[in-house]
N, C-alpha and C positions, 0 to 999 in steps of 0.2 A: 631441532630448534629455528627460532622463525628467520626466512632469512627475509632482513632489513631493507635493502640496499642494493646495486649495482652501482660498477663507476662511475652508469653518468650520474646517477640520483633516483635512476627509475625507480619506479619499486614495484615487486615479483609480489605473486598474491600470499595471503595471508595464510598464515599456518595459525586455525583460530581454533585449531580443538589442542596445540599448544601451554605455554604462556606467551601474556599472563590472560588469553582468553580464558581458552578452558571448555572451550562447550561443549565435552559430552561430559564431565564433571563438575563444574561449579552451579550455585545452587541457581533453582529457577526463581526469576521476581519476576510475573506476568500473572493477568485476570486470572489463566486457565490455573495455573498454580491455586492462587488465593483463593479460587471459589471449590480445587479437590479440600482443603483445608477444611474451609465449611462445611461441607460435603460431612468430612471424613467428623466435621466433632456437631453434627447431629442440631446446626443449628438450621442447613437449609435443607430442603429432599430435592431431588427431580423426578417428576410426576412422566409416568410410561402414557405412553397415550397409543392404543393399538394401530392406528393407521401413519402415524409421524411416530413411532417412538417416543427417543430423549427429545425431539426436538426443537418444537414448542415453548419444552420445559427448558429448560437449555438459553432458546433464542431469552426466553424473560428472564434468566440466572445474570446472566449477562449485560441485559436492556440494548439485543441487539436489531433493531425495528424489521417485522415480518416487510416492510415496506422496502428494504433495500435486496429481495429476493432478486435474482441474475441466474441465470437459464443456459447452460455451455451441452452443447449435443453431439459433443467432435469425442473423442476415445481419450482423451488427457488428462486422466486419472487412473488411482492405481487401483480405481476398479470398472475398471476402462469395460469386460465383461455386460455392467447392468446399465451400462450409456447407452444411447445412440439417441435420434432424433424424432424419438415415437416415448424416450423415456430420458432427457435430458437429468445432469444433474442442478440440482441447484443450489445456489451461492448464495450466501449471507456475512452481511459485515461491517463494525463501527468499528468504530476510529482504533483501539487496538486487538480485534481477534475475528479469524476470517473463519466461515464455518461449511460447509460443506454432505448434503443430503443428497441418496440416490433411491430414485426408488426401489425399495426388499435388500438393501446393502447390508451387509452384515456389520457392516460400525457410521458413526458420524465422519464424517477427516472435523479436523479443527487445526486451527494454525493462531499463531496470536505473536506480535512484536512484543519481545522479553525486555526488560530496563536496560539486563547488561549483555547477554546472548544472543539478543538482535531475531529474526526466525525462530521459533521453537512449531517442534509437532506432534500432534495429541491424534486417539483414534481412543472414541467413545462408543462401547458396544449396544447392539440396537440389541441385544435379547434382553427383556426387563430380570433386574436384580436388585436386592436389596440395599445391597450396596454399590450404587455404578462409577467406578474409576476410571479416571482419566492415564492411557496408555504413550508416553514418549518412546513415540519415533526415535532409535539410535543409528542412522546415516542412510535409510530409504528412501526418504525423501530428499535427501538434500543434494540425489545424482540428480534432477531437476535443481531445487530451489538454491543450492552455493555455484552456482557460476560467473557467465560474462551474463547473465539474463539477469544476474539477481546483484550488480555491481558484487563480484565477489566474496560477497557474505550470503550465512542464512538468512532468504526473502523470500520474495512472495514476486510474483508479475502473471502479465496478463498477456495469452497469447492466443492470433489469429490464426486462424489455417484453412487452407482447402479441404472442406469433412465433403467423405462420400455420404450416397444417402442411405450409409451405417453409422455413418459418425466416424469414419476411418478420414484418418487426417493423410491428403496428399502430400508428402510431404516435395516429393517433385517440384513442384510448382515454387516450394522457396517460405516461409511462415514469417509470421511480423510480436518484436513484442511490441504491445503500444504500449504511452501511457499520454500527458499534453500531448508530449510534442509531437505526436505522431497526424500525419495528415487524416481524413476522417475515412477514406477512398483503403483504406487497409485495416484499420478497429473492425474487430469480432469476428473474422469468422469461424463460422463451428460455434457461433451466439446465438439464440437469440435476443430480437430484442425489438422494445418498445417502446413505442415514441415518435413524436413527428420533427424533421429536424427538417429540413426546403428541399433548397435542391441538393443538398449535400447525398454523398450516396457513397455505402458502407459493403464490407462483404458480410450484415448479421442474415438470418433468416433463409439464409440461399445452400444447398447442395450443389455439388460440383458431380459431373462424370470422368471417374479416371482416365478417360479417353479420349475427352471435351482439352478443347483445344484453353487457357490460361484467358483470350477474350471471350473466353463462348462463358460465360465466367458472369449468371444476368444480374446485376447489383441492384437491377432496377424492383428487380420479381421481390426483392425484400427490405425494399423503399418506408416511410412516411406508415409505417404497421398500427395500427392502435389495438386490435384485436387477435391477442395469440390462438383463442381458439381455432380460429382461422386455419391452425396450424401443424397443432396437436393439441391432447386430449389433457389438457391443464389443472384438471379437476383434484388429480392425485396432492396436488403445492399450495402451499401453504395460500395461495395468492394466485392471482390471472394472469405476471406483468412479470417480460424482464425490463423494467424500468430503464431505457436510455441513459438519463443523469445520474441513475447510481452505480451504472456499468463509468459510467467518464471519471466520477469523483474517486471511485475504484484504481484505475488511470494511475489518475494523478498519486491518490495517495500511497498505495502499490509501492513504489520505486522511489516514494520519498522517502516510505520507511526506509526504504533497503539504501538512501545514501545518508540516511539516522545513522545505522548500522555500520556501514565502511565508516563515516566520520569516527564510531566512537572504537573502531577496531585497531583503525590506522594513530591514531591519537594515543592510544592505552598502549600500543605494542612501538610506536616512539619513544614514550617516556619511558617505557619498560629496554627500552635498545640501551638507550642511558642511565638508569640506574646499573646497571649490570657493568657498564664502559664508566662510568663513574668512578665506581665500587675500584676496577679494574686499575683504574689508574690516580688514585689517592685523589679527586676532585669529588668537591664538593659536592654535596648531595643531592641537590638541588639543581645544581647546575646543567640547562638544557644547551646541547649543539644543535651549532648555522640549521644544522641535516633536521637538526625533527625543528623544528619552528617552520623551518620550510616545508616538512611536510604534515605539518599540523594549521597553516595559514592557505596549504594547496585543494583538501579535503575539504576545508571548510568553508572553501568558496563557491567548492562542488554545489554542500549542500546547499550554502545561498541562495545560486541560479537556479535552486528544486523550491525548497521556501516562495523567492519570488518567482515563478514560473515564466524562467527564460527561456524563448526557444519553444512559446505555447503555440500553436499550431492556432488559428482566426479563422473564429465560423464565419461564416459565408452565410447563411442564411440562422433563424432565433429554433430553438432543440429545445422542447418539451415533453415531459414525462409521464407516465398515466396510472403508476405508484404511489402519489404520493409523497412519493422519500425527500422531493423539492421541500416538503413542509417538513417533515419528519428532521432532514437531515438544522438547516435552519435552526429552528426551534432550542436546537442544545447550545448553540451561545456559546462561550457568553455574549453577552456585551454590556457597552459604557452608556456612558449617563445622557448619550444621544440616542439611543438603542439600535446603534451599529454594532454588526460582526465579520470578523473573519470567514463564516459559514457564510451571508448572503450570496448570493445568485447569480450573474447574472446571466448567464445561456441568450446571449441573442450577438455576440461577441468575442467572446472569450470564458471559461466554467465561473471564473469568481469576479464579482461585482468589486471586492480587493487584495491584488491580487500576493497574499503573503497568507500563507498554507497557514492553516487550522492545527494542522501538527503539530504546530510549535509550539499547542497546550500542550502534547500528546503524554505520557508516561516514558517512551523513547528518546522526545527530546530532554526531559525534563533530570535524566538518568543520563546522560551526556556530558564524558570527564568537565570538570573547570575549567582547567584550561583552556576546551576545544567551545564552552560557550559564552569565555571573555572576544575571544575573538571572534564570535557570530555577533555575538552586542555589540560590541565596536561598529564591525563592517555593516551591517545592517544600517544604527543609527547615523552611519555615516552617507550609506544610499542616501534615509530617509529625508535627513536631513537635507539632503541638493550638495554636501561637501565631497561628495563622489556623483563625479559626472561620467559614469565609465558608457558607453553607449552600450552594453548589453543591456541595463536597467531605461532604454533611451521606453521604451512602451506604459512605464511608470510616469505618469506627469506630475506637476508640481503636487496637483490637487488629492493626486490618489495617493502618494508619497506623502501629507501630512494626516492624509483618513487613516491611515496604515501607522505612521507613525503614535497620531493622541487617542484608536482604541486600542493598538499594543500599552499605554502607558498607560491605563485606569483598567485593562482585565491583566497583560502579565504579570507573577505578582516580583517573582525574581528579576528582573532589569535592574541593570545598574545605576550610580545615584546618577547619571551626566547625562540618562533619558529623558530626568524630570524638566519641567518647564516648558512656557506655552509652547503655543505654535502648532 
């Protein structure tokens, strides 16, 4: 049974394995399930590469840019015995999928943002096969990937740790779950980072001795590294970089995906509870309780804050990557008639030029219940037209709000009629 609320109207953790989510039994609706169907029908084949297994072909089939590559050397994956600062795990992503590859690994690690289920996790064997198959995880991944770090739903997160010279996390010094709100000084411990960032300092590219004091951690040594060949042998990887811009986009995307999933689950659970109570109390089938309305409004507000980069940590110096990821990312659009896009990067004062998340175009956002999207679109319209002047959105100047409004009007197809107009 789903525990929906307490007497104080605060909500317990959702039981997403039961009704109405049915995480373990509901049909999958995501990029990996679609690719699996195409493989089974013979419409497409994955080619095997002796050096990287199915990785290059998989990235191509899923339209995941190689330039998104990031290298993580902390032992924070289930293939941890094969991961070290000498052999970091490579990660790649686009708007819908995340791919992990380890040197000499048994499998490729894959996760995706499912339209209905949130984060769904798979593996693909690295042994050559006539019929490669994706194997869905049935609970092991959720030990870490369905917790407070992921908004208590199946999802994704970027973790920053103090790691020793073998990649072991030194948990006694604490860890950070990072996103676009995180100070630079807390980001990317246990990761390689290629790119420039001026006077700002992060935790990447540096190892720590277990006996050292946290204050001895030398962030300066890992700053503004543009050539990772000085730190490790990069020849086994598809590219030589672990791009700082890719890392920053990943941090925003992972937690925004989680909040989209939380919004979907909370809305569906609240509506399900009402449907059960309506039947039990002989009410109209479409009756909506005040509690349900408040639940949906509350979770929608949290998602709106994610979409609009509320609380984003301001950059103190320009950031520039090394892989070409920034250009690849921006080129995906969509663009309005003036050539503007929500994917345009700022990288001088903040991440995005127009602080409204490109994930508003994603499959997972489009899969939100209509009731939730109605609330989100109305609130967004109020904010972008200036009708809502809540101080949380003070970072959005009138000019920025107008630009976002115009871009969305031309590029988002399912907006309500009241969005139409001039301005």
